[in-house]
C-alpha positions in Angstrom: 153.2 111.3 76.7 156.3 113.3 77.8 154.3 116.6 77.2 152.3 116.0 80.4 155.4 116.4 82.5 156.9 119.7 83.6 160.6 120.4 82.8 161.6 119.7 86.4 159.8 116.3 86.3 161.5 115.3 83.0 164.8 116.3 84.4 164.1 114.2 87.6 163.2 111.2 85.4 166.4 111.5 83.4 168.6 111.9 86.4 166.9 109.0 88.3 167.9 106.7 85.4 171.5 107.8 85.3 172.8 106.1 88.4 174.2 107.7 91.6 177.6 108.9 90.3 176.4 110.3 87.0 173.4 111.9 88.7 175.6 113.6 91.3 178.0 114.8 88.6 175.1 116.4 86.7 173.6 118.1 89.8 177.0 119.5 90.7 176.8 121.6 87.5 173.5 123.2 88.6 172.7 126.0 91.0 171.1 125.2 94.3 167.6 126.4 93.2 167.7 123.9 90.3 169.0 121.1 92.4 166.3 121.7 95.0 163.5 121.6 92.4 164.9 118.4 90.7 165.6 116.5 93.9 162.1 117.4 95.1 160.6 115.8 92.0 162.9 112.8 92.3 161.6 112.2 95.8 158.0 112.4 94.6 158.5 109.7 91.9 157.1 106.4 92.9 155.9 104.3 90.0 156.6 105.3 86.4 155.2 103.6 83.3 158.2 102.6 81.1 156.4 104.1 78.1 156.5 107.5 79.9 160.1 107.5 80.8 161.0 106.2 77.3 159.0 109.1 75.9 161.1 111.5 78.0 164.3 109.8 76.7 163.1 110.0 73.1 162.2 113.7 73.5 165.7 114.3 74.9 167.3 112.4 72.0 165.1 114.3 69.5 166.4 117.6 70.9 170.0 116.4 70.3 169.1 115.1 66.8 167.6 118.4 65.8 170.6 120.2 67.0 172.8 118.3 64.5 170.4 118.1 61.6 168.1 115.5 60.0 169.3 112.0 59.1 168.3 110.6 55.7 167.5 107.0 54.7 169.7 105.1 52.3 173.1 103.2 52.6 174.7 105.7 55.0 171.8 105.3 57.5 171.8 101.5 57.0 175.6 101.5 57.8 175.0 103.5 61.0 172.2 101.3 62.1 174.1 98.1 61.6 177.2 99.5 63.3 175.0 100.1 66.4 172.8 96.9 66.3 175.5 94.3 65.4 178.9 95.9 65.0 180.8 92.6 64.7 178.9 91.6 61.6 178.1 95.0 60.1 180.6 94.6 57.2 179.5 91.1 56.2 175.8 92.2 56.1 176.6 95.3 54.2 178.6 93.3 51.6 175.3 91.6 50.7 173.7 94.9 50.0 174.5 96.4 46.6 175.1 100.1 46.8 172.5 102.0 44.8 173.3 104.7 42.2 172.0 108.2 42.6 168.7 108.7 40.6 168.2 111.5 38.2 165.8 113.1 40.6 168.5 113.5 43.2 170.5 115.7 40.8 167.6 117.9 39.7 167.6 120.2 42.8 167.6 120.3 46.6 166.2 117.2 48.4 162.6 117.1 49.5 162.2 116.7 53.2 161.2 113.1 54.0 157.6 112.4 55.2 157.0 111.7 58.8 155.1 108.9 60.5 152.2 109.6 62.8 153.4 111.3 66.0 152.1 108.5 68.2 154.2 105.9 66.3 157.3 108.2 66.6 156.8 108.5 70.4 156.1 104.8 71.0 158.7 103.0 73.1 161.2 100.9 71.0 160.2 97.6 72.7 156.5 98.2 71.9 157.3 99.1 68.2 159.5 96.0 67.9 156.6 93.8 69.1 154.3 95.5 66.7 156.6 95.2 63.7 157.1 91.5 64.2 153.9 90.8 62.3 154.7 93.3 59.4 156.3 92.4 56.1 160.0 93.4 55.8 159.3 96.3 53.4 157.0 97.9 55.9 159.5 97.4 58.7 162.2 98.9 56.5 160.1 101.9 55.8 159.3 102.5 59.5 162.9 102.2 60.6 164.0 104.6 57.8 161.7 107.2 59.2 162.6 106.8 62.9 165.5 108.4 64.7 168.6 106.3 64.0 169.3 105.3 67.6 165.7 104.2 68.1 165.7 102.3 64.8 168.9 100.5 65.8 167.4 99.4 69.1 164.4 97.9 67.2 166.7 96.3 64.6 168.7 94.7 67.4 165.6 92.9 68.7 165.0 91.1 65.4 166.3 87.7 64.1 169.5 87.9 62.0 167.8 86.9 58.8 165.2 89.6 59.2 167.9 92.2 60.1 169.6 91.4 56.8 166.4 91.6 54.8 165.2 94.8 56.4 168.6 96.5 56.0 168.6 95.5 52.4 165.2 96.9 51.7 165.9 100.1 53.8 169.1 100.8 51.9 167.2 100.3 48.6 164.6 103.0 49.4 165.0 105.9 47.0 161.6 107.5 47.2 158.2 107.0 48.7 154.8 108.6 48.3 153.6 110.5 51.3 150.2 108.9 51.2 151.8 105.5 51.6 153.6 106.8 54.8 150.3 108.2 56.0 148.5 104.9 55.4 151.2 102.9 57.2 151.4 105.3 60.1 147.6 105.3 60.5 147.4 101.5 60.5 150.3 101.2 63.0 148.7 103.8 65.3 145.5 101.8 65.5 147.4 98.6 66.3 149.6 100.3 68.9 146.7 100.3 71.3 146.3 96.6 70.9 149.8 95.9 72.1 149.8 95.0 75.8 151.0 97.7 78.2 154.3 96.9 79.9 154.2 96.4 83.7 154.9 99.4 85.9 158.4 99.6 87.2 158.8 100.5 90.9 161.1 103.4 91.8 162.0 104.4 95.3 161.9 108.1 94.9 162.8 109.0 98.5 165.8 106.7 98.5 167.0 107.9 95.0 166.8 111.5 96.2 168.7 110.7 99.4 171.4 108.8 97.5 171.8 111.6 95.1 172.1 114.2 97.9 174.6 111.9 99.6 176.7 112.1 96.4 176.7 115.9 96.7 178.2 115.8 100.1 176.7 115.9 103.6 176.9 119.7 104.0 175.3 120.5 100.6 172.7 117.8 101.2 171.8 119.3 104.6 171.3 122.7 103.1 168.9 121.4 100.5 167.0 119.3 103.0 166.5 122.3 105.3 165.4 124.5 102.4 162.8 121.8 101.5 161.4 122.0 105.0 159.8 125.4 104.3 157.4 124.0 101.7 157.6 120.2 102.2 158.2 119.5 105.9 157.2 115.8 105.7 159.4 115.2 102.7 162.2 117.1 104.3 162.0 114.9 107.5 161.9 111.7 105.4 165.1 112.7 103.6 166.7 113.9 106.8 166.1 110.5 108.4 167.8 108.7 105.4 170.7 111.2 105.1 171.6 111.5 108.8 171.6 108.1 110.5 173.1 107.3 113.9 176.2 106.1 112.1 176.7 109.8 111.0 178.0 110.3 114.6 181.1 108.3 113.7 182.4 111.5 112.2 182.7 113.1 115.7 186.2 113.6 117.1 186.9 112.8 120.8 186.7 116.6 121.6 183.3 116.9 119.8 182.0 113.7 121.5 182.8 115.3 124.9 180.8 118.4 123.8 177.8 116.2 122.9 178.1 114.4 126.3 177.7 117.7 128.1 174.3 118.3 126.5 172.6 114.8 126.3 171.0 113.2 129.4 172.3 109.8 130.4 168.9 108.1 129.9 168.7 109.2 126.2 172.4 108.3 125.7 171.9 104.8 127.2 168.8 104.1 125.1 170.5 105.4 121.9 173.7 103.4 122.4 171.7 100.2 123.4 171.1 99.5 119.7 174.3 101.1 118.4 177.4 99.6 116.9 180.1 98.8 119.5 182.4 101.3 117.9 180.0 104.1 118.6 179.6 102.9 122.2 183.4 103.1 122.6 183.5 106.6 121.0 181.4 108.0 123.9 182.6 105.8 126.8 186.3 106.5 126.2 185.4 110.2 126.5 183.8 109.8 129.9 185.2 109.3 133.4 185.6 105.7 134.5 182.7 106.2 137.0 180.4 107.8 134.4 181.1 105.0 131.9 180.3 102.4 134.5 177.0 104.1 135.4 176.2 104.3 131.7 176.9 100.6 131.2 174.7 99.7 134.2 171.8 101.8 132.8 172.2 100.1 129.4 172.1 96.7 131.1 169.0 97.7 132.9 167.3 98.3 129.5 167.0 94.5 128.8 164.7 94.6 125.7 163.6 98.1 124.8 161.3 98.7 121.8 162.9 99.6 118.5 160.8 102.7 118.3 162.2 103.8 121.7 165.8 103.3 120.4 165.0 105.1 117.2 163.5 108.0 119.0 166.6 108.4 121.3 169.0 108.1 118.4 167.1 110.7 116.4 167.3 113.1 119.5 171.0 112.7 119.5 171.3 113.2 115.7 169.2 116.4 115.9 171.4 117.6 118.8 174.6 117.0 116.9 173.3 118.7 113.8 172.2 121.7 115.9 175.6 121.9 117.6 177.3 121.6 114.2 175.2 124.5 112.8 176.2 126.6 115.9 179.9 125.7 115.3 180.3 123.8 118.5 181.1 120.5 116.9 182.3 119.4 113.4 181.3 116.2 111.6 183.8 114.6 109.2 182.6 115.3 105.7 182.3 112.2 103.4 184.1 112.3 100.1 182.0 113.9 97.3 181.4 111.8 94.2 183.6 112.9 91.3 183.7 111.9 87.7 
Protein backbone atom coordinates (compact mmCIF):
# COMPACT_ATOMS: atom_id res chain seq x y z
CA UNK A 1 0.00 0.00 0.00
CA UNK A 2 2.90 2.36 0.73
CA UNK A 3 4.15 1.89 -2.84
CA UNK A 4 1.32 4.08 -4.17
CA UNK A 5 2.79 7.11 -2.34
CA UNK A 6 5.64 9.26 -3.61
CA UNK A 7 8.71 9.75 -1.46
CA UNK A 8 7.54 13.23 -0.46
CA UNK A 9 4.11 11.92 0.63
CA UNK A 10 5.72 9.14 2.70
CA UNK A 11 7.98 11.70 4.36
CA UNK A 12 4.95 13.93 5.03
CA UNK A 13 3.06 11.05 6.69
CA UNK A 14 6.04 10.14 8.88
CA UNK A 15 6.64 13.75 9.94
CA UNK A 16 2.91 14.34 10.62
CA UNK A 17 2.98 11.46 13.10
CA UNK A 18 6.08 12.67 14.96
CA UNK A 19 4.55 15.61 16.83
CA UNK A 20 5.38 19.30 16.46
CA UNK A 21 8.76 19.41 18.24
CA UNK A 22 10.20 16.27 16.65
CA UNK A 23 8.86 17.27 13.22
CA UNK A 24 10.44 20.72 13.48
CA UNK A 25 13.78 19.16 14.49
CA UNK A 26 13.69 16.87 11.44
CA UNK A 27 12.80 19.70 9.06
CA UNK A 28 15.66 21.82 10.40
CA UNK A 29 18.07 19.20 9.01
CA UNK A 30 16.69 19.57 5.45
CA UNK A 31 17.25 22.22 2.82
CA UNK A 32 14.46 24.66 1.94
CA UNK A 33 13.50 22.82 -1.26
CA UNK A 34 12.92 19.60 0.68
CA UNK A 35 11.07 21.42 3.46
CA UNK A 36 8.83 23.10 0.88
CA UNK A 37 7.96 19.80 -0.80
CA UNK A 38 7.25 18.00 2.46
CA UNK A 39 5.18 20.78 4.05
CA UNK A 40 3.16 21.04 0.83
CA UNK A 41 2.28 17.36 1.11
CA UNK A 42 1.52 17.70 4.85
CA UNK A 43 -0.96 20.46 4.06
CA UNK A 44 -2.64 18.27 1.44
CA UNK A 45 -3.21 15.37 3.85
CA UNK A 46 -6.79 15.19 5.05
CA UNK A 47 -7.93 11.66 5.86
CA UNK A 48 -5.49 8.73 5.98
CA UNK A 49 -6.43 5.08 6.27
CA UNK A 50 -4.48 3.70 9.29
CA UNK A 51 -3.45 0.70 7.18
CA UNK A 52 -1.72 3.09 4.80
CA UNK A 53 0.27 5.01 7.34
CA UNK A 54 1.18 1.78 9.13
CA UNK A 55 2.38 0.46 5.77
CA UNK A 56 4.62 3.52 5.47
CA UNK A 57 5.95 2.96 8.99
CA UNK A 58 6.57 -0.71 8.25
CA UNK A 59 8.46 0.17 5.07
CA UNK A 60 10.58 2.62 7.06
CA UNK A 61 11.27 -0.01 9.70
CA UNK A 62 12.11 -2.51 6.97
CA UNK A 63 14.72 -0.17 5.56
CA UNK A 64 16.33 0.10 9.00
CA UNK A 65 16.18 -3.66 9.52
CA UNK A 66 17.82 -4.39 6.18
CA UNK A 67 20.58 -2.00 7.03
CA UNK A 68 21.57 -4.02 10.09
CA UNK A 69 20.95 -7.55 8.76
CA UNK A 70 18.24 -10.21 9.04
CA UNK A 71 16.93 -11.49 12.37
CA UNK A 72 16.51 -15.23 12.84
CA UNK A 73 13.91 -17.15 14.81
CA UNK A 74 14.84 -19.11 17.94
CA UNK A 75 15.62 -18.28 21.60
CA UNK A 76 17.47 -15.01 20.82
CA UNK A 77 14.49 -13.67 18.89
CA UNK A 78 12.08 -14.93 21.57
CA UNK A 79 14.08 -13.06 24.23
CA UNK A 80 13.99 -9.81 22.17
CA UNK A 81 10.24 -10.06 21.60
CA UNK A 82 9.48 -10.68 25.27
CA UNK A 83 11.75 -7.83 26.32
CA UNK A 84 9.66 -5.48 24.20
CA UNK A 85 6.20 -6.95 24.81
CA UNK A 86 6.37 -7.56 28.57
CA UNK A 87 9.77 -6.52 29.95
CA UNK A 88 8.80 -6.95 33.62
CA UNK A 89 8.00 -10.64 33.20
CA UNK A 90 10.36 -11.57 30.37
CA UNK A 91 12.75 -13.54 32.64
CA UNK A 92 10.00 -15.54 34.33
CA UNK A 93 8.46 -16.48 30.98
CA UNK A 94 11.82 -17.41 29.51
CA UNK A 95 12.55 -19.62 32.52
CA UNK A 96 9.64 -21.82 31.41
CA UNK A 97 11.18 -22.27 28.00
CA UNK A 98 13.90 -24.93 27.77
CA UNK A 99 16.79 -23.76 25.58
CA UNK A 100 17.17 -25.96 22.54
CA UNK A 101 20.45 -27.55 21.49
CA UNK A 102 21.90 -26.88 18.08
CA UNK A 103 20.90 -29.53 15.53
CA UNK A 104 23.42 -31.35 13.40
CA UNK A 105 22.13 -29.53 10.33
CA UNK A 106 23.19 -26.22 11.82
CA UNK A 107 26.78 -27.37 11.92
CA UNK A 108 26.86 -28.74 8.39
CA UNK A 109 27.29 -25.39 6.61
CA UNK A 110 26.02 -21.84 6.23
CA UNK A 111 22.38 -21.29 7.27
CA UNK A 112 19.68 -21.36 4.62
CA UNK A 113 17.79 -18.05 4.35
CA UNK A 114 14.41 -18.38 6.11
CA UNK A 115 11.28 -18.51 3.94
CA UNK A 116 9.08 -15.43 3.74
CA UNK A 117 5.36 -15.02 4.21
CA UNK A 118 3.15 -13.65 1.48
CA UNK A 119 3.91 -9.95 0.93
CA UNK A 120 0.37 -8.88 1.79
CA UNK A 121 0.67 -10.54 5.21
CA UNK A 122 4.03 -8.87 5.85
CA UNK A 123 2.61 -5.43 5.02
CA UNK A 124 -0.63 -5.81 6.97
CA UNK A 125 -0.98 -3.52 10.04
CA UNK A 126 -0.10 -5.13 13.38
CA UNK A 127 -3.62 -4.63 14.81
CA UNK A 128 -5.22 -6.34 11.84
CA UNK A 129 -2.82 -9.27 12.04
CA UNK A 130 -3.47 -9.60 15.78
CA UNK A 131 -7.22 -9.80 15.10
CA UNK A 132 -6.60 -12.40 12.42
CA UNK A 133 -4.28 -14.56 14.53
CA UNK A 134 -6.70 -14.74 17.48
CA UNK A 135 -8.49 -17.60 15.75
CA UNK A 136 -5.32 -19.48 14.80
CA UNK A 137 -3.68 -22.26 16.84
CA UNK A 138 -0.54 -21.30 18.85
CA UNK A 139 1.81 -23.14 16.47
CA UNK A 140 0.54 -21.09 13.52
CA UNK A 141 0.82 -17.85 15.50
CA UNK A 142 4.36 -18.76 16.52
CA UNK A 143 5.35 -19.43 12.91
CA UNK A 144 3.92 -16.12 11.69
CA UNK A 145 5.59 -14.09 14.45
CA UNK A 146 8.90 -15.81 13.79
CA UNK A 147 8.79 -14.64 10.17
CA UNK A 148 7.76 -11.03 10.87
CA UNK A 149 10.03 -8.11 11.70
CA UNK A 150 10.80 -8.35 15.46
CA UNK A 151 9.27 -4.99 16.38
CA UNK A 152 6.03 -5.78 14.58
CA UNK A 153 5.93 -9.28 16.07
CA UNK A 154 6.40 -7.76 19.54
CA UNK A 155 3.45 -5.41 19.02
CA UNK A 156 1.25 -8.36 18.02
CA UNK A 157 2.46 -10.47 20.96
CA UNK A 158 1.66 -7.60 23.35
CA UNK A 159 -2.01 -7.71 22.22
CA UNK A 160 -2.42 -11.34 23.33
CA UNK A 161 -3.47 -12.84 26.66
CA UNK A 162 -0.58 -13.79 28.97
CA UNK A 163 -1.17 -17.55 28.69
CA UNK A 164 -1.12 -17.33 24.92
CA UNK A 165 2.03 -15.17 25.04
CA UNK A 166 3.80 -17.92 27.00
CA UNK A 167 2.56 -20.71 24.71
CA UNK A 168 3.42 -18.84 21.51
CA UNK A 169 6.86 -17.85 22.80
CA UNK A 170 7.55 -21.45 23.79
CA UNK A 171 6.60 -22.74 20.36
CA UNK A 172 8.47 -19.95 18.55
CA UNK A 173 11.65 -20.64 20.51
CA UNK A 174 11.32 -24.33 19.67
CA UNK A 175 11.24 -23.80 15.90
CA UNK A 176 14.35 -25.34 14.36
CA UNK A 177 13.25 -25.80 10.77
CA UNK A 178 10.17 -25.48 8.61
CA UNK A 179 9.30 -26.56 5.11
CA UNK A 180 8.81 -23.72 2.65
CA UNK A 181 5.60 -25.21 1.33
CA UNK A 182 4.10 -25.01 4.83
CA UNK A 183 5.00 -21.30 5.03
CA UNK A 184 3.45 -20.77 1.60
CA UNK A 185 0.24 -22.57 2.62
CA UNK A 186 -0.06 -20.57 5.85
CA UNK A 187 0.68 -17.31 4.03
CA UNK A 188 -1.87 -18.05 1.31
CA UNK A 189 -4.60 -18.91 3.85
CA UNK A 190 -3.93 -15.78 5.91
CA UNK A 191 -3.92 -13.59 2.82
CA UNK A 192 -7.40 -14.80 1.87
CA UNK A 193 -8.70 -14.19 5.39
CA UNK A 194 -7.09 -10.74 5.64
CA UNK A 195 -9.74 -9.36 3.31
CA UNK A 196 -12.46 -10.58 5.67
CA UNK A 197 -11.13 -8.59 8.62
CA UNK A 198 -13.07 -5.34 9.00
CA UNK A 199 -11.32 -2.22 7.80
CA UNK A 200 -10.42 0.18 10.59
CA UNK A 201 -12.15 3.59 10.56
CA UNK A 202 -10.51 6.52 8.85
CA UNK A 203 -8.54 8.82 11.11
CA UNK A 204 -9.02 12.58 10.55
CA UNK A 205 -5.90 14.67 10.07
CA UNK A 206 -5.93 18.46 9.83
CA UNK A 207 -3.22 18.79 7.20
CA UNK A 208 -3.35 22.59 6.94
CA UNK A 209 -3.07 23.04 10.71
CA UNK A 210 -0.30 20.41 10.95
CA UNK A 211 1.69 22.22 8.26
CA UNK A 212 1.16 25.59 9.96
CA UNK A 213 2.22 24.21 13.36
CA UNK A 214 5.32 22.66 11.81
CA UNK A 215 6.29 25.91 10.07
CA UNK A 216 5.71 27.79 13.33
CA UNK A 217 8.26 25.48 14.92
CA UNK A 218 10.79 26.52 12.28
CA UNK A 219 10.42 30.18 13.22
CA UNK A 220 8.29 32.95 11.75
CA UNK A 221 10.90 34.21 9.27
CA UNK A 222 11.61 30.77 7.76
CA UNK A 223 7.90 29.97 7.74
CA UNK A 224 7.15 33.17 5.84
CA UNK A 225 9.76 32.35 3.18
CA UNK A 226 8.26 28.91 2.60
CA UNK A 227 4.69 30.24 2.48
CA UNK A 228 5.68 32.90 -0.06
CA UNK A 229 7.47 30.31 -2.21
CA UNK A 230 4.37 28.09 -2.12
CA UNK A 231 2.34 31.00 -3.49
CA UNK A 232 3.92 30.64 -6.94
CA UNK A 233 2.43 27.19 -7.54
CA UNK A 234 -0.24 26.89 -4.86
CA UNK A 235 -1.71 30.35 -4.18
CA UNK A 236 -4.80 29.10 -2.34
CA UNK A 237 -2.76 26.82 -0.07
CA UNK A 238 -0.26 29.62 0.52
CA UNK A 239 -3.03 31.98 1.64
CA UNK A 240 -4.55 29.38 3.97
CA UNK A 241 -1.19 28.82 5.65
CA UNK A 242 -0.56 32.56 5.76
CA UNK A 243 -3.86 33.13 7.58
CA UNK A 244 -2.92 30.51 10.19
CA UNK A 245 0.71 31.58 10.63
CA UNK A 246 0.18 35.33 10.79
CA UNK A 247 -2.78 36.25 12.98
CA UNK A 248 -3.59 39.68 14.36
CA UNK A 249 -1.81 38.68 17.57
CA UNK A 250 1.41 38.60 15.51
CA UNK A 251 1.36 42.40 15.79
CA UNK A 252 2.22 42.05 19.49
CA UNK A 253 5.81 41.75 18.28
CA UNK A 254 5.85 45.42 17.17
CA UNK A 255 7.87 47.88 19.19
CA UNK A 256 6.46 51.34 19.99
CA UNK A 257 8.60 52.85 17.21
CA UNK A 258 7.32 50.28 14.70
CA UNK A 259 3.72 50.77 15.86
CA UNK A 260 4.08 54.47 15.04
CA UNK A 261 5.37 53.56 11.57
CA UNK A 262 2.30 51.39 10.98
CA UNK A 263 0.01 54.18 12.17
CA UNK A 264 1.41 56.45 9.47
CA UNK A 265 0.19 54.09 6.72
CA UNK A 266 -3.14 52.71 7.97
CA UNK A 267 -6.36 54.71 7.74
CA UNK A 268 -8.32 55.31 10.93
CA UNK A 269 -11.44 53.45 9.75
CA UNK A 270 -9.46 50.24 9.08
CA UNK A 271 -7.59 50.60 12.38
CA UNK A 272 -10.82 51.14 14.32
CA UNK A 273 -12.49 48.10 12.74
CA UNK A 274 -9.40 45.90 13.32
CA UNK A 275 -9.00 46.94 16.96
CA UNK A 276 -12.74 46.58 17.65
CA UNK A 277 -12.31 42.82 17.94
CA UNK A 278 -8.74 42.84 19.26
CA UNK A 279 -7.26 42.07 22.66
CA UNK A 280 -7.07 45.17 24.92
CA UNK A 281 -3.26 44.88 24.97
CA UNK A 282 -3.15 45.40 21.21
CA UNK A 283 -5.46 48.38 21.51
CA UNK A 284 -3.11 49.90 24.10
CA UNK A 285 -0.08 49.26 21.85
CA UNK A 286 -1.49 51.58 19.20
CA UNK A 287 -3.30 54.16 21.34
CA UNK A 288 -0.24 54.87 23.49
CA UNK A 289 1.67 55.72 20.32
CA UNK A 290 -0.91 58.27 19.20
CA UNK A 291 -1.58 61.80 20.34
CA UNK A 292 -4.24 62.17 23.00
CA UNK A 293 -6.59 63.78 20.46
CA UNK A 294 -6.03 61.04 17.86
CA UNK A 295 -6.56 58.30 20.48
CA UNK A 296 -9.83 59.96 21.53
CA UNK A 297 -11.05 60.14 17.94
CA UNK A 298 -10.12 56.48 17.42
CA UNK A 299 -12.07 55.48 20.52
CA UNK A 300 -15.10 57.43 19.33
CA UNK A 301 -14.96 55.66 15.96
CA UNK A 302 -14.69 52.28 17.67
CA UNK A 303 -17.69 53.13 19.86
CA UNK A 304 -19.65 54.09 16.75
CA UNK A 305 -19.07 50.54 15.41
CA UNK A 306 -21.60 49.02 17.80
CA UNK A 307 -21.85 45.50 16.35
CA UNK A 308 -19.76 45.00 13.19
CA UNK A 309 -19.80 41.67 11.39
CA UNK A 310 -16.97 39.27 12.17
CA UNK A 311 -16.12 39.14 8.46
CA UNK A 312 -15.60 42.92 8.48
CA UNK A 313 -13.30 42.70 11.50
CA UNK A 314 -11.35 39.82 9.92
CA UNK A 315 -10.95 41.76 6.69
CA UNK A 316 -9.62 44.85 8.49
CA UNK A 317 -7.23 42.79 10.61
CA UNK A 318 -5.95 40.97 7.52
CA UNK A 319 -5.31 44.33 5.83
CA UNK A 320 -3.19 45.41 8.78
CA UNK A 321 -1.31 42.09 8.90
CA UNK A 322 -0.46 42.33 5.19
CA UNK A 323 0.64 45.95 5.69
CA UNK A 324 2.96 44.98 8.56
CA UNK A 325 4.43 42.02 6.64
CA UNK A 326 5.08 44.30 3.65
CA UNK A 327 6.74 46.93 5.86
CA UNK A 328 8.86 44.23 7.48
CA UNK A 329 9.96 42.95 4.08
CA UNK A 330 10.94 46.52 3.13
CA UNK A 331 12.88 46.87 6.38
CA UNK A 332 10.67 49.64 7.79
CA UNK A 333 9.51 47.62 10.82
CA UNK A 334 10.66 44.53 12.65
CA UNK A 335 8.50 41.90 14.33
CA UNK A 336 9.89 40.06 17.33
CA UNK A 337 10.86 36.54 16.23
CA UNK A 338 9.33 33.71 18.32
CA UNK A 339 11.74 31.15 19.79
CA UNK A 340 12.53 28.27 17.42
CA UNK A 341 11.77 24.78 18.68
CA UNK A 342 14.96 22.97 19.65
CA UNK A 343 15.68 19.44 20.70
